[in-house]
C-alpha positions in Angstrom: -18.6 -20.1 -7.2 -18.1 -20.2 -3.4 -20.0 -17.8 -0.9 -17.6 -15.2 0.3 -17.6 -16.6 3.8 -16.9 -19.8 2.7 -14.0 -18.3 1.2 -13.1 -16.7 4.6 -13.5 -19.7 6.4 -11.2 -21.6 3.9 -8.5 -18.9 4.1 -8.1 -18.9 8.0 -8.3 -22.9 8.0 -5.1 -22.6 5.6 -3.2 -20.1 8.0 -4.0 -22.2 10.9 -3.0 -25.4 9.7 -1.1 -25.4 6.3 0.8 -21.7 5.8 3.4 -22.8 8.3 3.8 -26.3 6.7 4.1 -24.9 3.4 6.7 -22.2 4.5 8.9 -24.8 6.3 8.7 -27.2 3.1 9.3 -24.1 1.0 12.2 -23.2 2.9 14.0 -26.3 2.9 13.8 -26.7 -1.0 14.6 -23.0 -1.5 17.3 -22.8 1.1 15.7 -19.2 2.2 13.0 -18.0 4.6 10.0 -16.4 3.5 11.5 -13.0 4.1 14.0 -13.4 1.6 11.9 -14.6 -1.0 9.7 -11.7 -0.8 12.7 -9.3 -0.9 14.4 -11.2 -3.8 11.0 -12.0 -5.7 11.2 -9.0 -7.7 7.9 -7.0 -6.8 8.4 -3.2 -5.5 6.0 -0.9 -3.6 2.7 -2.2 -2.3 2.9 -5.6 -3.4 6.4 -6.5 -1.8 5.5 -4.2 1.7 1.9 -6.1 1.9 3.7 -9.4 1.9 6.1 -8.5 4.4 3.3 -7.3 6.3 1.5 -10.3 6.1 4.4 -12.7 6.8 5.4 -10.5 10.4 1.2 -11.0 11.0 1.4 -14.6 10.7 4.6 -15.4 11.9 5.1 -18.0 15.0 7.1 -15.3 16.9 5.1 -13.6 18.9 7.8 -10.3 19.0 7.8 -10.3 15.3 3.8 -10.0 15.4 3.8 -7.2 17.8 6.3 -4.9 15.3 3.0 -4.2 13.4 1.0 -3.3 17.1 3.7 -1.0 18.4 3.9 2.8 17.4 7.3 3.2 18.9 9.2 0.8 17.0 13.1 1.4 16.4 13.5 0.0 13.1 16.9 0.0 12.8 16.7 -2.5 16.1 13.9 -4.4 14.6 15.7 -5.2 11.5 18.4 -6.3 13.4 16.3 -8.4 15.2 14.8 -9.9 12.5 17.9 -11.1 10.7 18.8 -12.5 14.1 15.8 -14.6 14.6 16.0 -15.7 10.8 19.4 -16.3 10.8 19.8 -13.8 8.1 23.8 -13.0 6.5 23.9 -9.2 6.2 27.3 -10.1 4.3 25.6 -12.6 1.9 22.2 -10.6 1.6 23.6 -6.9 2.3 20.1 -5.9 -0.2 17.9 -7.8 2.6 18.3 -5.2 5.4 17.8 -1.7 3.3 14.9 -3.2 1.8 13.4 -4.3 5.0 14.2 -1.2 7.0 12.1 0.6 4.4 9.2 -1.8 4.3 8.9 -1.9 8.0 9.3 2.2 7.9 5.9 2.1 5.8 4.4 -0.4 7.8 5.1 0.9 11.2 5.0 4.3 9.9 1.5 3.9 8.8 0.4 2.9 12.0 1.8 6.1 13.5 0.2 8.0 11.0 -3.1 7.0 12.3 -2.1 8.2 15.7 -0.9 11.3 14.9 -3.9 12.3 12.6 -6.4 10.7 15.1 -4.5 12.9 17.7 -5.1 16.5 15.4 -8.6 14.9 15.0 -9.4 14.9 18.8 -7.9 18.9 18.9 -11.1 21.0 19.1 -10.9 24.4 17.4 -10.7 26.8 20.0 -11.4 30.5 19.2 -9.4 31.5 22.3 -5.9 29.6 20.8 -4.3 32.0 18.8 -3.0 29.6 16.0 -6.4 27.8 15.4 -7.6 31.7 14.5 -4.9 32.4 12.5 -5.3 29.5 10.4 -9.1 30.4 9.9 -8.3 33.7 8.8 -5.6 32.3 6.7 -8.5 30.0 5.2 -10.6 32.8 4.2 -7.5 35.2 3.1 -6.4 32.7 0.6 -10.1 32.1 -1.0 -11.5 35.5 -0.9 -8.4 37.8 -1.4 -10.4 40.6 -2.6 -12.9 40.7 0.1 -12.3 41.7 3.6 -13.9 39.8 6.6 -16.0 42.6 8.2 -16.0 40.6 11.6 -14.7 37.6 13.0 -18.6 36.3 13.7 -20.4 37.2 10.4 -22.4 35.8 8.0 -20.0 36.3 5.2 -18.4 32.7 6.3 -21.4 31.4 4.4 -19.8 32.3 1.1 -17.1 29.9 1.9 -19.6 27.2 2.7 -19.9 27.3 6.4 -23.2 26.7 7.9 -23.8 29.9 10.0 -21.8 33.1 11.3 -19.2 30.9 13.2 -17.2 28.5 11.6 -15.9 26.8 14.6 -19.0 25.4 15.2 -18.4 22.9 12.0 -15.3 21.7 13.1 -16.7 20.1 16.1 -16.5 16.7 14.2 -13.1 17.1 12.4 -11.7 18.9 15.3 -8.5 20.9 14.1 -7.7 18.4 11.2 -11.0 19.8 9.2 -9.1 23.2 9.6 -5.6 21.7 8.6 -7.1 20.0 5.7 -8.9 23.0 4.2 -5.9 25.3 4.7 -3.1 23.0 3.2 -5.2 22.5 0.3 -6.0 26.0 -0.4 -2.0 27.0 0.4 -0.7 24.5 -1.9 -3.5 24.7 -4.6 -4.8 28.0 -4.6 -5.8 28.6 -7.8 -7.8 25.2 -8.0 -9.4 25.7 -4.3 -10.6 29.0 -5.8 -11.9 27.3 -8.9 -13.5 24.9 -6.9 -15.3 27.3 -4.9 -16.6 28.8 -8.0 -18.0 25.7 -8.8 -19.6 25.2 -5.7 -21.7 28.3 -6.3 -23.2 26.8 -9.5 -27.2 27.7 -9.4 -27.9 23.7 -10.3 -25.6 22.0 -8.8 -23.9 23.9 -6.0 -22.6 22.7 -2.6 -21.4 24.1 0.7 -17.4 24.3 0.1 -16.5 24.3 3.4 -18.9 21.8 4.7 -17.7 19.7 1.8 -14.4 19.8 2.5 -14.7 18.8 6.3 -17.0 15.8 5.4 -14.1 15.0 2.8 -11.7 15.0 5.9 -13.8 12.3 7.3 -13.8 10.3 4.5 -10.0 10.7 3.9 -9.8 9.7 7.4 -12.0 6.3 7.4 -10.2 4.9 4.2 -6.3 5.7 6.4 -7.9 4.0 9.5 -9.6 0.9 6.9 -6.0 0.6 5.6 -7.3 1.1 2.3 -4.6 3.9 2.1 -2.2 1.2 2.3 -2.0 1.2 -1.3 -1.1 4.3 -2.1 1.3 5.2 0.6 3.2 2.1 0.4 3.7 2.7 -3.7 4.4 6.3 -3.0 6.5 6.9 0.5 9.8 5.4 0.6 9.7 5.1 4.5 7.4 6.5 6.8 4.4 8.8 6.1 3.6 12.2 7.3 0.9 14.6 7.9 1.6 16.4 4.9 1.0 13.1 3.0 -2.5 12.7 4.5 -3.0 16.2 3.5 -2.1 15.8 0.0 -4.2 12.9 -0.3 -7.1 15.0 1.3 -6.3 17.7 -1.8 -6.5 15.0 -4.4 -10.0 13.7 -3.1 -11.4 17.0 -2.7 -10.6 17.8 -6.6 -11.6 14.5 -7.4 -14.9 14.9 -5.6 -15.7 17.8 -7.3 -15.4 16.6 -10.9 -17.7 13.4 -9.8 -20.5 15.3 -8.3 -20.9 17.5 -11.5 -21.0 14.1 -13.5 -23.4 12.7 -11.2 -25.8 15.7 -11.6 -27.4 15.5 -8.6 -31.0 17.1 -8.0 -29.6 19.1 -4.6 -27.4 19.4 -1.7 -29.9 16.5 -0.5 -28.4 14.1 -2.6 -24.7 14.7 -0.8 -24.2 11.3 1.5 -25.6 9.2 -1.7 -23.2 10.9 -4.2 -20.6 10.7 -1.4 -21.0 6.8 -0.6 -21.1 6.2 -4.6 -17.6 8.3 -4.9 -16.2 6.2 -1.5 -17.3 2.9 -3.2 -15.5 3.7 -6.5 -12.4 4.6 -4.3 -12.1 1.8 -2.2 -12.5 -0.6 -5.4 -9.5 1.8 -7.2 -7.5 1.1 -3.8 -7.7 -2.9 -4.1 -5.9 -2.4 -7.2 -1.9 -2.6 -6.1 -0.4 0.1 -8.5 -2.9 2.7 -7.7 -1.6 6.0 -6.1 -3.6 9.3 -5.7 -1.3 11.8 -6.6 -2.8 15.5 -7.0 -1.5 16.3 -10.6 -4.0 18.7 -11.6 -3.2 22.3 -12.7 -4.5 25.4 -12.2 -6.2 25.6 -15.6 -8.8 22.9 -14.5 -12.6 23.5 -15.5 -15.2 21.1 -15.3 -17.8 21.1 -18.7 -21.0 21.1 -16.8 -24.0 20.4 -18.5 -27.7 21.7 -17.5 
């Protein structure tokens, strides 16, 4: 079996010298350009969108390549431009423009989502910002509806997994994105979030709910930026993905991490990084399967079986 670096070299060699020749030959035989062949090839979801993305990336036309780097693409205009360049007749190939529009919206929208999420992450939590403080209070109220918070700065915050008396300090790495993720989870999956908070207080396998949640924000962001989440979004979102789609993936990962944590039976919280890294590797392997989706399908009846 060839080493990975040799496969990489051969793959690059193929695209540099042979790919365009093969495309030209197949087009002469089939009478269709590569994009038409992909659209009519029968594949849908991730497979189809990734093939169109690859075709644009390796195109000889620079303006087609630039579509993958431009965060402000006018998708309708881009579709028309592609059809003109490729000499595709819209009367003959009426299906092509609608399929290409969906795929381009997914491809360009994914890059826009990265920029949007990163912008939120770079927004620091500010105790003088009324909206930030309101979100933080909502987080407490939804997780601890029967317990009144005595003061804004107090050690009660540690009961939901913050490190000290002021949660603001724990949001430094992930900014307001960490809070938005947590609040989305506890708002849209309230009972499940409360159950996970209860699990986090397990005498042997307990963990810091809020701190783990913020670490999972970092993990979800890494999967997005690396392109690993394209598999999920291209299968699930028929168009441009939005911030809520990111929050949905985060909610799924929090739920799944809780199960994984207990299945690993860690000695103590000091094993968090080992367990997280193992969890991340399994996720990346799953996302290499082109049919994978990461949709939260859990119910509020979820209870893990924890063995001592």
